[in-house]
C-alpha positions in Angstrom: 0.0 0.0 0.0 1.5 3.4 -1.0 1.7 6.4 1.2 -0.6 9.4 0.8 0.9 12.5 -0.7 2.2 15.1 1.6 0.8 18.7 1.5 3.1 21.2 -0.1 4.5 23.9 2.1 4.8 27.4 0.5 8.6 26.8 0.5 10.2 23.5 1.2 12.9 21.0 0.2 11.5 17.6 -0.9 13.3 14.4 -1.9 11.5 12.7 -4.8 12.3 9.0 -5.0 10.8 6.6 -7.5 11.5 3.0 -8.3 10.0 0.0 -10.0 7.8 -1.9 -7.6 9.4 -5.2 -8.7 12.9 -3.6 -8.4 13.4 -4.0 -12.2 15.4 -1.4 -14.1 13.4 1.8 -14.9 15.9 2.9 -17.5 15.7 0.0 -20.0 17.7 1.7 -22.8 20.3 4.5 -22.7 17.8 6.8 -24.5 15.5 6.6 -21.4 18.3 7.8 -19.1 19.4 10.4 -21.6 15.9 11.8 -21.9 15.3 12.0 -18.2 16.8 15.5 -17.6 14.7 17.0 -20.3 11.5 15.3 -19.1 12.4 16.5 -15.5 12.9 20.0 -16.8 9.4 20.1 -18.2 8.0 19.0 -14.8 10.1 21.5 -12.9 8.8 24.3 -15.1 5.2 23.2 -14.8 5.4 23.0 -11.0 7.7 26.0 -10.6 10.1 23.9 -8.5 13.9 23.9 -8.6 16.2 21.0 -8.9 19.7 20.8 -7.3 20.9 17.4 -8.3 19.7 14.0 -9.6 20.8 10.5 -9.0 19.8 7.9 -11.6 20.3 4.3 -10.6 19.1 1.5 -12.9 16.1 0.7 -10.8 15.3 4.0 -9.1 16.1 7.7 -8.9 16.5 10.5 -6.3 15.8 14.1 -7.1 15.9 16.8 -4.4 13.6 19.7 -5.3 12.8 23.0 -3.7 9.5 24.9 -3.9 8.9 28.5 -3.1 10.6 31.8 -4.0 14.2 30.5 -3.4 13.7 27.4 -5.5 16.9 27.4 -7.5 17.5 26.2 -11.0 14.5 24.9 -13.0 16.5 22.8 -15.4 18.7 20.0 -14.1 21.6 21.1 -16.4 21.4 24.7 -15.3 24.0 25.7 -12.7 22.8 27.0 -9.3 22.9 30.9 -9.2 25.9 32.3 -7.4 25.5 35.0 -4.8 26.2 38.5 -6.1 25.6 37.7 -9.8 
């Protein structure tokens, strides 16, 4: 049985984790793994969240995201803004 979704705070840091329920690979071919950053970027733009890193493992992934005004980069390839720039 899966957990219920958590309510979204106005500004927060969330760790998004997803895996195949049977622990099988979720990236079947290299093209799946290569497309992941662009697919993630679309979701980040739609939800106005920022992504600071991503870890892609054959059967799961981890993506820390921040919501709110200090959310950070919206594309996983975009570097984090530096203070004073």
